C-alpha positions as CSV (number, residue, x, y, z in Angstrom):
1,M,13.7,-31.3,-52.7
2,Q,14.9,-27.0,-52.4
3,L,13.6,-25.5,-49.3
4,D,12.8,-21.8,-48.9
5,L,14.0,-21.1,-45.2
6,N,11.6,-17.7,-45.8
7,L,8.5,-20.6,-45.1
8,L,10.0,-21.1,-42.0
9,T,10.1,-17.5,-40.9
10,A,6.5,-17.4,-42.0
11,L,5.1,-20.5,-40.5
12,D,7.0,-19.4,-37.1
13,A,4.9,-15.9,-37.1
14,L,1.8,-17.5,-38.0
15,L,2.1,-20.0,-35.8
16,E,2.8,-17.2,-33.0
17,E,0.4,-15.0,-34.2
18,G,-2.4,-17.4,-35.1
19,S,-4.1,-15.2,-37.8
20,V,-3.2,-14.2,-41.4
21,A,-3.2,-10.1,-40.7
22,G,-1.2,-11.1,-37.2
23,A,1.2,-12.9,-39.2
24,A,1.8,-10.7,-42.2
25,A,1.8,-7.0,-39.4
26,R,4.7,-8.8,-37.7
27,L,6.7,-9.7,-40.9
28,Q,5.4,-6.4,-43.2
29,V,3.9,-7.7,-45.7
30,S,0.8,-7.4,-47.3
31,S,-2.3,-10.0,-45.7
32,P,-2.9,-11.6,-49.6
33,A,0.8,-11.8,-50.1
34,M,0.8,-14.1,-46.2
35,S,-2.3,-15.5,-47.5
36,R,0.0,-17.2,-50.3
37,T,2.8,-18.0,-48.5
38,L,0.5,-20.5,-46.2
39,G,-0.8,-21.8,-49.2
40,R,3.3,-22.4,-49.8
41,I,2.8,-24.0,-46.5
42,R,0.1,-26.2,-46.6
43,R,1.5,-27.8,-50.2
44,A,5.4,-28.3,-48.7
45,T,3.5,-29.8,-45.3
46,G,0.4,-31.3,-46.2
47,D,-1.3,-29.9,-44.0
48,Q,-3.4,-27.0,-43.4
49,I,-1.1,-25.6,-40.0
50,L,-4.5,-23.2,-39.5
51,V,-7.8,-23.4,-39.9
52,R,-10.8,-21.6,-39.8
53,T,-13.2,-21.9,-37.3
54,G,-15.8,-19.3,-36.8
55,R,-13.9,-15.6,-36.6
56,T,-10.7,-16.5,-35.7
57,M,-8.1,-19.3,-36.8
58,T,-7.3,-22.7,-34.8
59,A,-3.7,-24.4,-35.2
60,T,-4.2,-28.1,-36.2
61,P,-2.6,-30.5,-34.0
62,H,0.0,-31.2,-36.4
63,A,1.1,-27.6,-36.0
64,V,0.8,-27.3,-32.5
65,A,3.2,-30.9,-32.4
66,I,6.2,-28.6,-34.1
67,R,5.9,-25.3,-32.9
68,A,8.6,-25.1,-30.6
69,Q,10.9,-26.6,-33.5
70,V,10.1,-24.1,-35.9
71,H,10.7,-21.3,-33.8
72,A,14.3,-22.8,-32.5
73,L,15.1,-23.6,-36.2
74,V,14.3,-20.1,-37.1
75,Q,16.4,-18.4,-33.6
76,Q,19.3,-20.7,-35.3
77,A,19.2,-19.7,-38.3
78,Q,19.5,-15.9,-36.9
79,A,22.0,-16.6,-34.6
80,V,24.7,-18.5,-37.7
81,L,23.6,-15.6,-39.8
82,A,24.0,-12.5,-38.0
83,P,27.4,-10.8,-38.8
84,Q,29.7,-10.7,-35.7
85,R,31.4,-7.7,-35.9
86,S,33.7,-5.3,-33.0
87,L,31.0,-3.1,-30.3
88,D,31.9,0.5,-30.8
89,L,29.6,1.5,-28.6
90,A,30.4,5.4,-29.9
91,V,28.7,4.9,-33.2
92,L,25.8,2.1,-31.9
93,E,22.3,3.0,-32.8
94,R,19.8,1.0,-31.5
95,T,16.6,0.6,-29.2
96,F,16.4,-1.3,-26.4
97,T,13.2,-2.3,-24.6
98,L,13.3,-2.5,-21.0
99,K,10.2,-3.9,-18.9
100,W,11.1,-3.8,-15.5
101,H,8.8,-2.7,-12.0
102,D,8.1,0.2,-11.8
103,A,9.8,0.6,-8.7
104,L,12.6,-0.3,-10.1
105,T,11.8,2.0,-13.1
106,S,12.3,5.1,-10.1
107,A,14.9,4.1,-8.7
108,C,17.7,2.4,-10.9
109,G,15.7,4.0,-14.3
110,P,18.5,7.8,-13.5
111,V,21.9,5.6,-12.8
112,L,20.7,3.5,-16.4
113,L,19.9,5.8,-18.4
114,A,22.9,8.7,-17.2
115,A,25.5,5.7,-17.9
116,V,24.1,4.9,-21.4
117,R,24.0,8.4,-22.3
118,S,27.5,8.8,-21.1
119,Q,29.2,5.7,-23.2
120,A,26.9,5.1,-25.9
121,P,24.8,8.4,-27.4
122,G,23.1,6.6,-29.6
123,V,21.1,4.0,-27.9
124,R,17.7,4.7,-26.9
125,L,15.9,3.0,-23.8
126,R,12.2,2.4,-23.7
127,F,10.9,1.8,-20.6
128,V,7.0,0.0,-20.9
129,A,5.0,-1.0,-17.9
130,E,4.4,-4.3,-16.5
131,A,1.1,-5.6,-18.3
132,S,-1.8,-6.9,-15.9
133,T,-1.6,-10.5,-17.4
134,D,2.0,-12.2,-18.1
135,T,2.7,-12.1,-21.5
136,P,5.7,-13.9,-23.9
137,D,7.0,-10.6,-24.5
138,L,11.1,-11.7,-24.5
139,R,9.9,-14.9,-26.6
140,R,8.9,-12.7,-28.8
141,G,11.4,-10.5,-28.9
142,E,9.2,-7.6,-27.8
143,V,11.4,-7.0,-24.7
144,D,15.2,-7.3,-24.7
145,L,15.6,-7.3,-20.8
146,E,12.7,-7.6,-17.7
147,A,13.6,-6.9,-14.3
148,G,11.3,-8.1,-11.6
149,S,11.3,-10.2,-8.6
150,N,9.4,-13.3,-10.3
151,E,12.4,-15.9,-11.6
152,P,11.5,-17.2,-15.0
153,A,9.9,-20.6,-16.0
154,L,10.6,-21.2,-19.3
155,P,13.7,-22.9,-20.5
156,E,14.7,-20.6,-23.4
157,I,14.8,-17.2,-21.4
158,H,17.9,-16.8,-19.0
159,H,18.4,-14.9,-16.3
160,E,21.2,-14.0,-13.4
161,N,20.3,-12.6,-9.6
162,A,20.8,-8.6,-9.4
163,G,19.9,-8.1,-5.9
164,H,17.7,-8.4,-3.2
165,D,15.6,-5.6,-1.5
166,H,13.0,-5.6,1.1
167,L,9.4,-3.7,2.0
168,V,9.1,-0.7,4.4
169,I,5.6,0.9,4.8
170,A,5.1,4.3,3.2
171,V,2.8,6.9,5.0
172,R,2.3,10.5,5.1
173,P,3.6,12.8,7.9
174,G,1.7,12.7,10.7
175,H,-0.2,9.7,10.4
176,P,-0.9,7.9,13.7
177,L,1.9,4.6,13.1
178,T,4.5,7.9,13.3
179,D,3.6,8.0,17.1
180,G,5.1,4.9,19.3
181,P,6.7,1.7,19.1
182,L,5.1,0.0,15.1
183,T,4.0,-3.3,16.1
184,P,2.2,-5.5,14.2
185,D,-1.0,-5.3,16.2
186,R,-0.8,-1.2,15.4
187,Y,0.2,-1.9,11.9
188,A,-3.0,-4.5,10.9
189,A,-5.6,-2.0,12.0
190,A,-4.1,0.8,9.9
191,H,-6.1,1.0,6.5
192,H,-3.9,0.3,3.8
193,I,-3.6,-0.1,-0.1
194,T,-1.9,-2.9,-1.7
195,V,0.3,-2.8,-5.2
196,S,-1.1,-4.9,-7.7
197,R,-0.9,-4.9,-11.1
198,R,-3.8,-7.2,-11.4
199,G,-6.0,-5.4,-8.8
200,R,-5.7,-8.0,-6.1
201,L,-6.5,-6.7,-2.4
202,S,-4.3,-9.2,-0.9
203,D,-0.4,-10.4,-0.9
204,P,1.9,-12.5,1.5
205,I,2.0,-9.7,3.9
206,D,-1.6,-10.6,4.7
207,D,0.0,-14.4,4.8
208,A,2.7,-13.1,7.7
209,L,0.1,-11.3,9.5
210,A,-2.5,-14.5,9.7
211,A,0.1,-16.1,11.1
212,Q,0.3,-14.1,14.2
213,G,-3.9,-14.3,14.5
214,L,-4.1,-10.6,12.6
215,R,-6.3,-9.4,9.9
216,R,-5.6,-6.2,8.3
217,H,-8.4,-4.0,6.4
218,V,-7.4,-2.9,2.7
219,V,-9.4,-0.4,1.2
220,A,-8.0,0.1,-2.0
221,A,-5.3,-1.5,-4.7
222,A,-3.4,0.3,-6.9
223,P,-1.5,-0.9,-10.3
224,T,2.2,0.5,-9.4
225,A,4.0,1.7,-6.3
226,A,3.9,5.4,-7.9
227,A,0.2,5.5,-8.1
228,A,-0.2,4.0,-4.3
229,L,2.2,6.4,-2.7
230,Q,0.3,9.6,-4.8
231,L,-2.8,7.9,-2.8
232,V,-1.2,7.8,0.8
233,G,0.7,11.2,0.3
234,N,-3.3,12.7,0.8
235,N,-5.1,9.8,3.1
236,D,-4.4,8.1,6.1
237,L,-3.1,5.3,4.5
238,V,-0.5,3.0,4.4
239,V,1.2,0.8,1.9
240,A,4.5,-2.0,1.4
241,V,6.4,-0.5,-1.0
242,P,9.5,-2.0,-2.1
243,G,12.7,-0.2,0.1
244,L,14.1,0.8,-3.2
245,I,11.6,3.7,-3.0
246,S,12.9,5.7,-0.4
247,R,16.0,5.9,-2.6
248,S,13.8,7.1,-5.6
249,P,12.5,10.0,-7.1
250,L,9.5,9.5,-5.5
251,A,10.8,9.8,-2.2
252,G,9.8,13.3,-3.3
253,L,6.8,13.2,-2.5
254,G,6.8,13.8,1.0
255,L,6.3,10.7,2.7
256,R,8.1,8.7,5.7
257,T,8.9,5.2,5.4
258,L,9.4,3.4,7.8
259,P,10.3,-0.6,8.6
260,L,8.0,-3.3,7.9
261,P,7.2,-4.7,11.3
262,L,6.7,-8.1,10.0
263,D,9.4,-10.9,9.3
264,M,9.0,-11.1,5.6
265,P,11.8,-12.6,3.3
266,A,14.1,-10.1,1.0
267,I,12.7,-9.9,-2.2
268,P,15.3,-11.1,-5.6
269,I,15.3,-8.8,-8.3
270,H,16.1,-10.9,-11.5
271,L,17.5,-9.4,-14.7
272,A,16.0,-11.7,-17.4
273,W,16.4,-12.2,-21.3
274,H,15.6,-14.5,-24.4
275,Q,18.7,-17.0,-25.5
276,R,18.5,-15.2,-28.2
277,Y,20.8,-12.6,-27.0
278,D,23.4,-14.6,-24.9
279,G,26.0,-13.9,-27.8
280,D,24.7,-10.4,-28.6
281,R,27.6,-8.0,-27.5
282,A,25.4,-5.2,-27.2
283,H,22.8,-6.8,-25.2
284,A,25.2,-8.0,-22.8
285,W,26.7,-4.8,-23.0
286,L,23.4,-3.3,-21.8
287,R,23.3,-5.8,-19.1
288,D,26.1,-5.0,-17.6
289,Q,25.1,-1.1,-17.5
290,A,21.6,-3.0,-15.6
291,R,23.3,-4.6,-13.0
292,T,26.0,-2.0,-12.0
293,A,22.8,0.1,-12.0
294,I,21.1,-2.4,-9.7
295,H,23.7,-3.1,-7.9
296,T,24.3,0.7,-7.2
297,V,20.9,1.6,-5.5
298,C,20.8,-2.0,-3.8
299,R,23.8,-1.1,-2.0
300,P,23.3,-0.1,1.6
301,P,23.6,4.0,2.1
302,A,27.3,3.4,4.9
303,R,26.1,4.8,8.1
304,P,27.4,7.8,9.9
305,E,30.8,7.3,12.1
306,T,28.7,7.6,15.2
307,E,26.7,4.9,14.2
308,R,29.5,2.5,14.1
């Protein structure tokens, strides 16, 4: 039996997209051509692979069972056939897509971009916002490098801890919390904004307050720290944000940052990528630059000699 490896690539796209049109768009072929390829796959496997249910298509039990194996085979074939060349940053032309928490983008993005532009002028960076739901962008190859506080659960997603951050609270100048000692009681009594891409009105801070018999009044949720800070700047509100914010351009809003009067764990910063890029020299270089940028920004500022 003569095997056509192109069928594996098409089968991987069909199982990932769940439709002929989606797979055709992903592989940049016409829908009729993908339909003919699906017919060849059906004849080769003796299974329908995708069956129509109303206006959508559903994978057969056999297709579900082989999905992971097919994806792994395609990735292995690409790794085998990819040329291994020395990395010449001066002539490297590539676009990397980075999905980073907005606080990291604001604080560490400028440092990373400056390093990339100085070393590899042909490289472009696409910073994209985090979605309101978890998406398999790394596995599907739509994102090259993620950075955030969550540790990936999938075994094919490799990651490393690039640093830690901590929460601070941001208020406008003249906010009542800036007058006098900041206690958990005074903090809880203020009006709050949460930062949640899903629009949640509670977070681990509420658990920490509840442990002390306190409850805060949340009046709004913002999808990003940047949006929350804009709201805080024009209202008597308070928001807890990563400490990186105080060392980013967002600090130019003129807000004051105060220590959070609660014992909260440090926030880990994870860099995550798909295992397909482990041997990719350009991607490894990008990871080095991202790691250095995060280390540079997360390093605590030196204290004046009078405080030592």
